[in-house]
GUKERO-649835 format. One record per residue (C-alpha): residue number from 0; x, y, z. Coordinates in Angstrom, 2 decimals. Layout:
BEGIN
NUM  X  Y  Z;
...
//
This chain:
BEGIN
0  0.00  0.00  0.00;
1  1.19  3.59  -0.64;
2  2.25  5.98  2.11;
3  -0.69  8.09  3.22;
4  -0.33  10.96  5.70;
5  -2.82  13.45  7.05;
6  -2.46  16.75  5.19;
7  -2.85  19.72  7.57;
8  -3.87  21.96  4.67;
9  -6.40  19.67  2.97;
10  -7.63  18.34  6.35;
11  -7.62  14.78  5.01;
12  -5.31  11.81  4.64;
13  -3.62  11.84  1.26;
14  -1.06  9.74  -0.61;
15  2.55  10.91  -0.74;
16  4.10  10.84  -4.19;
17  6.76  12.75  -6.13;
18  5.42  15.61  -8.24;
19  8.49  16.38  -10.37;
20  9.50  14.77  -13.64;
21  12.76  13.44  -12.17;
22  10.80  11.29  -9.71;
23  12.69  12.68  -6.70;
24  10.53  13.22  -3.61;
25  11.36  16.63  -2.11;
26  11.01  16.75  1.67;
27  11.68  19.73  3.96;
28  11.35  19.82  7.71;
29  12.12  22.68  10.04;
30  15.26  22.15  12.09;
31  16.32  23.53  15.47;
32  17.25  27.02  16.57;
33  20.80  26.40  17.76;
34  21.09  28.43  20.97;
35  20.57  25.67  23.58;
36  20.20  21.88  23.74;
37  17.11  20.47  22.05;
38  14.69  18.86  24.52;
39  12.76  15.63  24.13;
40  9.71  17.52  22.88;
41  11.79  18.79  19.98;
42  13.14  15.32  19.39;
43  9.69  13.80  19.15;
44  9.25  15.78  15.94;
45  12.75  14.97  14.66;
46  12.36  11.23  15.34;
47  8.95  11.22  13.61;
48  10.52  12.95  10.61;
49  13.31  10.40  10.64;
50  10.78  7.58  10.26;
51  9.07  9.50  7.44;
52  12.44  9.79  5.68;
53  13.15  6.07  6.13;
54  9.68  5.10  4.92;
55  10.03  7.34  1.85;
56  13.37  5.74  0.97;
57  11.83  2.28  1.27;
58  8.95  3.36  -0.98;
59  10.80  5.33  -3.67;
60  14.45  4.30  -3.23;
61  17.31  6.09  -1.40;
62  18.35  7.97  -4.53;
63  14.79  9.23  -5.11;
64  14.35  11.15  -1.86;
65  15.92  14.52  -1.07;
66  15.61  15.57  2.55;
67  16.47  19.12  3.68;
68  16.46  20.22  7.32;
69  17.62  23.72  8.17;
70  19.51  25.21  11.11;
71  18.28  28.56  12.43;
72  21.55  30.18  13.44;
73  20.48  33.82  13.51;
74  17.36  35.11  15.26;
75  16.44  36.86  18.50;
76  17.30  33.83  20.66;
77  20.72  33.09  19.17;
78  21.70  36.75  19.24;
79  20.54  37.12  22.84;
80  22.58  34.07  23.87;
81  25.63  35.44  22.04;
82  25.24  38.82  23.77;
83  24.64  37.37  27.23;
84  27.67  35.07  26.99;
85  29.83  37.72  25.28;
86  30.79  35.23  22.57;
87  30.59  35.54  18.77;
88  27.33  34.28  17.29;
89  29.11  31.69  15.15;
90  30.85  30.23  18.20;
91  27.59  29.90  20.13;
92  25.67  28.33  17.24;
93  28.48  25.89  16.42;
94  28.48  24.64  20.02;
95  24.75  23.89  19.93;
96  24.82  22.60  16.36;
97  27.46  20.06  17.37;
98  25.37  19.07  20.38;
99  22.26  18.65  18.23;
100  24.16  16.45  15.79;
101  25.52  14.30  18.62;
102  22.01  13.81  20.03;
103  20.62  12.94  16.58;
104  23.36  10.35  16.12;
105  22.64  8.86  19.55;
106  18.94  8.61  18.65;
107  19.90  6.97  15.34;
108  18.37  9.71  13.17;
109  19.63  9.83  9.61;
110  21.37  13.10  8.70;
111  19.51  15.17  6.11;
112  20.90  15.22  2.60;
113  21.28  18.99  2.94;
114  21.43  20.99  6.18;
115  21.52  24.68  5.24;
116  22.05  27.52  7.68;
117  20.27  30.85  7.69;
118  23.54  32.79  7.81;
119  24.79  30.84  4.81;
120  21.81  31.94  2.71;
121  21.58  35.69  3.26;
122  21.85  36.39  -0.48;
123  18.96  34.03  -1.27;
124  16.81  35.69  1.40;
125  17.58  39.18  0.15;
126  16.73  38.07  -3.40;
127  13.34  36.75  -2.31;
128  12.54  39.90  -0.36;
129  13.53  41.99  -3.37;
130  11.05  40.07  -5.55;
131  8.31  40.54  -2.95;
132  9.03  44.26  -2.81;
133  8.82  44.60  -6.60;
134  5.55  42.62  -6.70;
135  3.97  44.84  -4.06;
136  3.76  42.12  -1.42;
137  6.21  43.84  0.92;
138  7.05  47.36  2.03;
139  9.87  49.20  3.78;
140  9.06  50.67  7.18;
141  10.46  54.02  8.37;
142  13.22  52.32  10.39;
143  14.48  50.36  7.37;
144  12.82  47.06  8.22;
145  10.84  45.27  5.52;
146  7.45  43.68  6.19;
147  5.26  41.28  4.27;
148  1.85  42.78  3.54;
149  -0.56  40.03  4.57;
150  -3.50  41.78  2.87;
151  -1.73  41.31  -0.49;
152  -2.15  37.53  -0.30;
153  -5.84  36.63  -0.47;
154  -5.22  33.03  0.62;
155  -3.48  33.96  3.87;
156  -4.78  31.73  6.64;
157  -5.58  28.70  4.46;
158  -3.31  26.41  6.51;
159  -4.20  27.57  10.02;
160  -7.71  28.89  9.22;
161  -6.58  32.05  10.96;
162  -9.22  34.19  9.24;
163  -11.87  32.09  10.90;
164  -10.36  33.22  14.21;
165  -10.85  36.90  13.38;
166  -7.36  38.17  12.73;
167  -7.37  41.53  14.47;
168  -5.43  43.69  16.88;
169  -5.46  42.17  20.33;
170  -6.03  38.61  19.20;
171  -3.46  36.37  20.92;
172  -3.58  33.95  17.99;
173  -2.96  36.66  15.44;
174  -0.31  38.61  17.25;
175  2.21  36.02  18.43;
176  5.58  36.98  16.88;
177  3.94  39.46  14.49;
178  3.14  41.87  17.31;
179  6.81  42.82  17.72;
180  7.64  46.29  16.35;
181  3.93  46.88  15.73;
182  4.47  50.65  15.54;
183  6.54  50.22  12.38;
184  3.96  48.08  10.59;
185  1.05  49.17  8.45;
186  -1.06  46.37  9.89;
187  -0.70  44.20  12.98;
188  -0.91  41.00  10.91;
189  2.14  41.89  8.77;
190  5.38  40.13  9.59;
191  9.07  40.98  9.29;
192  11.07  39.87  6.27;
193  14.10  42.01  7.09;
194  14.90  43.57  10.46;
195  16.82  46.83  10.48;
196  19.98  46.73  12.58;
197  19.62  47.72  16.22;
198  22.30  48.14  18.86;
199  21.25  44.89  20.57;
200  22.15  42.96  17.40;
201  25.82  43.87  17.79;
202  27.88  42.79  14.77;
203  25.20  40.43  13.52;
204  24.08  42.38  10.48;
205  24.37  42.13  6.71;
206  24.07  44.60  3.86;
207  20.85  44.80  1.86;
208  19.11  47.25  -0.50;
209  17.18  48.49  2.56;
210  20.20  49.03  4.79;
211  22.12  46.86  7.27;
212  20.08  44.30  9.14;
213  19.21  40.63  9.37;
214  16.50  38.37  7.99;
215  13.23  37.65  9.73;
216  12.75  34.07  10.92;
217  10.09  33.08  8.39;
218  11.93  34.07  5.21;
219  14.88  31.89  6.20;
220  13.07  28.60  5.60;
221  11.42  29.78  2.38;
222  14.77  30.82  0.90;
223  16.59  27.65  1.95;
224  13.79  25.41  0.67;
225  13.72  27.27  -2.67;
226  17.50  27.07  -3.02;
227  17.81  23.32  -2.40;
228  14.43  21.88  -3.43;
229  12.98  24.34  -5.91;
230  9.81  26.43  -5.93;
231  7.50  23.52  -5.07;
232  8.18  20.71  -2.62;
233  6.31  17.46  -2.02;
234  6.20  17.47  1.79;
235  6.80  20.08  4.47;
236  6.67  18.90  8.05;
237  7.27  20.14  11.56;
238  5.76  20.40  15.01;
239  2.22  21.69  15.42;
240  3.62  24.74  17.23;
241  5.06  25.90  13.88;
242  1.78  25.72  11.97;
243  0.99  29.35  12.85;
244  2.53  31.74  12.23;
245  5.71  30.16  10.81;
246  4.31  27.78  8.21;
247  1.43  30.09  7.35;
248  3.94  32.84  6.65;
249  6.15  30.52  4.63;
250  3.23  29.77  2.34;
251  2.39  33.44  1.87;
252  5.89  34.69  1.05;
253  6.87  31.64  -1.04;
254  3.73  31.57  -3.18;
255  3.78  35.32  -3.73;
256  7.47  35.24  -4.67;
257  7.44  32.09  -6.81;
258  3.97  32.37  -8.30;
259  3.19  28.69  -7.67;
260  2.13  26.24  -4.96;
261  4.73  25.99  -2.22;
262  4.08  22.50  -0.79;
263  1.84  19.68  -1.97;
264  1.53  18.19  1.52;
265  1.82  19.49  5.11;
266  2.31  17.22  8.11;
267  2.43  18.30  11.76;
268  3.19  16.23  14.84;
269  1.56  17.09  18.15;
270  3.05  18.30  21.43;
271  4.80  16.10  23.96;
272  3.43  16.32  27.49;
273  5.36  15.25  30.57;
274  3.28  13.62  33.29;
275  0.20  15.14  31.68;
276  1.55  18.69  31.75;
277  3.14  21.01  29.23;
278  6.93  21.01  29.45;
279  8.45  24.06  31.09;
280  11.55  24.97  33.02;
281  9.43  26.38  35.86;
282  7.77  22.98  36.37;
283  11.12  21.21  36.24;
284  9.84  18.75  33.62;
285  11.82  19.89  30.58;
286  14.21  17.05  29.83;
287  17.10  16.85  27.40;
288  18.62  13.61  26.15;
289  21.53  14.13  28.55;
290  19.10  14.43  31.46;
291  17.65  11.02  30.64;
292  21.03  9.44  29.97;
293  22.11  10.64  33.42;
294  19.19  8.58  34.78;
295  20.64  5.60  32.86;
296  18.08  5.47  30.07;
297  19.65  4.72  26.71;
298  18.99  6.94  23.67;
299  17.32  3.93  22.00;
300  14.91  3.69  24.93;
301  14.10  7.37  24.46;
302  13.58  6.84  20.71;
303  11.22  3.93  21.36;
304  9.28  5.99  23.92;
305  8.87  8.87  21.46;
306  7.37  6.44  18.95;
307  4.85  4.87  21.33;
308  2.01  7.26  20.48;
309  0.37  8.44  17.28;
310  2.28  11.53  16.07;
311  -0.92  13.52  15.54;
312  -1.97  13.00  19.14;
313  -0.35  14.44  22.23;
314  2.04  11.93  23.79;
315  2.26  11.78  27.58;
316  5.90  11.14  28.42;
317  6.44  9.49  31.83;
318  9.19  7.50  33.48;
319  6.82  4.54  33.45;
320  6.69  4.83  29.65;
321  10.49  4.76  29.58;
322  10.51  1.56  31.63;
323  7.92  0.06  29.27;
324  10.06  1.01  26.27;
325  13.10  -0.50  27.96;
326  11.21  -3.76  28.45;
327  10.00  -3.82  24.82;
328  13.51  -3.19  23.51;
329  14.75  -6.02  25.72;
330  12.33  -8.38  23.99;
331  13.43  -7.14  20.56;
332  17.06  -7.60  21.50;
333  16.43  -11.13  22.77;
334  14.67  -12.07  19.54;
335  17.40  -10.42  17.51;
336  20.10  -12.36  19.36;
337  18.31  -15.60  18.56;
338  17.87  -14.95  14.83;
339  21.21  -13.20  14.34;
340  22.98  -16.32  15.58;
341  21.49  -18.16  12.62;
342  21.15  -15.55  9.90;
343  23.42  -12.71  11.03;
344  25.63  -12.89  7.93;
345  23.49  -15.16  5.83;
346  22.34  -14.98  2.23;
347  20.93  -11.63  1.12;
348  17.52  -12.42  -0.28;
349  14.37  -10.33  -0.76;
350  12.53  -9.91  2.55;
351  9.42  -12.00  3.17;
352  5.98  -10.55  3.93;
353  6.18  -11.67  7.57;
354  6.42  -8.07  8.85;
355  4.34  -6.34  6.15;
356  1.65  -5.49  8.70;
357  4.22  -3.37  10.56;
358  5.12  -1.44  7.43;
359  1.49  -1.07  6.37;
360  0.62  0.45  9.76;
361  3.38  3.00  9.26;
362  2.21  3.72  5.72;
363  -1.26  4.37  7.16;
364  -0.64  7.85  8.60;
365  2.30  6.73  10.76;
366  0.23  4.60  13.11;
367  3.08  3.82  15.50;
368  1.00  2.08  18.19;
369  -0.43  -0.30  15.58;
370  2.99  -0.85  13.98;
371  4.62  -1.75  17.29;
372  1.71  -4.02  18.15;
373  1.98  -5.82  14.81;
374  5.72  -6.19  15.35;
375  5.28  -8.17  18.54;
376  2.39  -10.17  17.08;
377  4.69  -11.30  14.26;
378  7.50  -12.14  16.69;
379  5.14  -14.18  18.88;
380  3.89  -16.14  15.87;
381  7.47  -16.85  14.77;
382  8.53  -17.99  18.23;
383  5.57  -20.38  18.39;
384  6.90  -22.18  15.31;
385  10.52  -21.13  15.02;
386  11.47  -24.02  12.75;
387  9.73  -22.28  9.85;
388  11.58  -18.99  10.32;
389  13.63  -18.28  7.18;
390  16.44  -16.07  5.99;
391  13.84  -13.99  4.12;
392  11.96  -13.51  7.41;
393  15.17  -12.31  9.06;
394  15.63  -9.65  6.40;
395  11.98  -8.62  6.75;
396  12.52  -8.21  10.52;
397  15.66  -6.18  9.94;
398  13.94  -4.01  7.34;
399  11.02  -3.15  9.62;
400  12.93  -2.73  12.88;
401  16.22  -1.14  11.88;
402  15.72  0.30  8.39;
403  12.31  1.93  8.96;
404  11.61  2.21  12.69;
405  15.28  3.05  13.12;
406  16.03  1.01  16.25;
407  19.69  0.13  16.65;
408  19.83  -3.41  18.01;
409  23.09  -5.11  19.00;
410  24.34  -7.38  16.26;
411  22.36  -5.97  13.36;
412  24.18  -2.68  12.83;
413  27.57  -4.39  12.93;
414  26.52  -7.05  10.42;
415  25.25  -4.76  7.66;
416  27.88  -4.07  4.97;
417  28.38  -0.44  3.88;
418  25.99  0.76  1.18;
419  28.77  0.92  -1.40;
420  29.60  -2.76  -0.77;
421  25.96  -3.79  -1.00;
422  25.61  -1.86  -4.26;
423  28.64  -3.66  -5.72;
424  27.26  -7.02  -4.59;
425  23.85  -6.33  -6.13;
426  25.52  -5.29  -9.38;
427  27.61  -8.46  -9.43;
428  24.57  -10.65  -8.64;
429  22.68  -9.05  -11.53;
430  25.66  -9.61  -13.84;
431  25.83  -13.27  -12.85;
432  22.11  -13.81  -13.44;
433  22.53  -12.19  -16.87;
434  25.40  -14.66  -17.54;
435  27.89  -11.78  -17.81;
436  30.54  -13.86  -16.09;
437  33.42  -11.60  -17.08;
438  31.69  -8.59  -15.55;
439  30.74  -10.61  -12.47;
440  34.35  -11.67  -11.95;
441  35.54  -8.07  -12.25;
442  33.03  -6.94  -9.65;
443  34.01  -9.79  -7.34;
444  37.61  -8.55  -7.61;
445  36.42  -5.07  -6.56;
446  34.67  -6.53  -3.53;
447  37.76  -8.50  -2.57;
448  39.92  -5.41  -2.89;
449  37.46  -3.60  -0.62;
450  37.81  -6.34  1.99;
451  34.63  -8.35  1.42;
452  33.92  -11.91  0.36;
453  30.78  -12.72  -1.67;
454  29.57  -16.32  -1.51;
455  26.83  -17.32  -3.95;
456  23.84  -19.45  -3.05;
457  20.91  -20.74  -5.06;
458  18.56  -17.84  -4.28;
459  20.90  -15.20  -2.96;
460  24.37  -14.44  -1.72;
461  26.35  -13.99  1.48;
462  28.63  -11.07  2.25;
463  31.35  -11.52  4.83;
464  34.26  -9.28  5.77;
465  37.62  -10.79  4.89;
466  39.78  -11.64  7.88;
467  42.65  -9.23  8.35;
//
């Protein structure tokens, strides 16, 4: 079955598919603001997006998915942190970028294919703002800042239905970040594209046709998405907290600038609660990955916990849920130990359909609870008649658990050859089946030179590292 996700714009579940002639699925998700460590609420969204990425690659092929996730390295928060710590902005953002990457690696999240930074795309942002100015969608305020004129885009509010909430002065929904510098704006609903330099910004300013300043938060994502994925993307995702105003504003500025639809599909994951309450420093329930590691919970336990609820429903994170995840991972590890002892480096054959129900649950709007339930149902059935478990079943288990759900189980990660070796082996196997024995021998020589042995079987092959 195809991958179907709820579309926040259409308000219905729709199939994901590439829309460009090259067949590449273009996927953008909003990354972190790098001024502090990301907390587990942030990582719920990033882990969900990681599974989306893995599922897309299974569906369309690794070379037919392009995933972009940005880094916000200049905004009010990063500048404030830089000023408070009396350190250059680049030094502060590098520290927290490195920390974010380390946490992503620990949680076994795949790195995006492109990870652009806002400061690395100032030219692209200025170019977009210039187009919006020329089209009459933006204006320069007396202080030199540039604002997007919301009234110039008749479809503003189509994602968040903000117009149904009476966008007006004094509305908390309408005036979140837009309310800043209201005296300089023509209308309270307008939002900043370019912020004129102020003393508090220090040296963090760039030249533009409207004077020195820095980009507004919203234009950053639009410019980076346009640069690396083109005018129209297939999927834009993020946490529900970004739906308004950030994603609403992205749509407005991108569609006015580019003259075409910005994203074919929008997906938002819900908030993470802790013990039934919203996370906050004042309540002492805002946890980072390091906080949980200090309590001796592994990153894989945290990943499992973050996948225990449906992404479009609030997930209540508790220490009991961590213990439950720990227990479930223990069962997966025990099963993996048993099958790896038999098939750990066995013939590479197409996976069976033994775990298809797991994958189908994920394809059905990322139904994680159903997927995890189906996983243990399949394992229980196998253990009740283990003599019928096959090599193909082992690869189906590995595909569902490690390739798509992204759990790193002992034994599996160490046994998988690098992608380049697998690609060579697949090429050689195809050459052999086509009776191109000369080509097959040449490819075998390449594998040997790379330190791998390929042993042929009737229905597949075995890859083993050569002893050093």
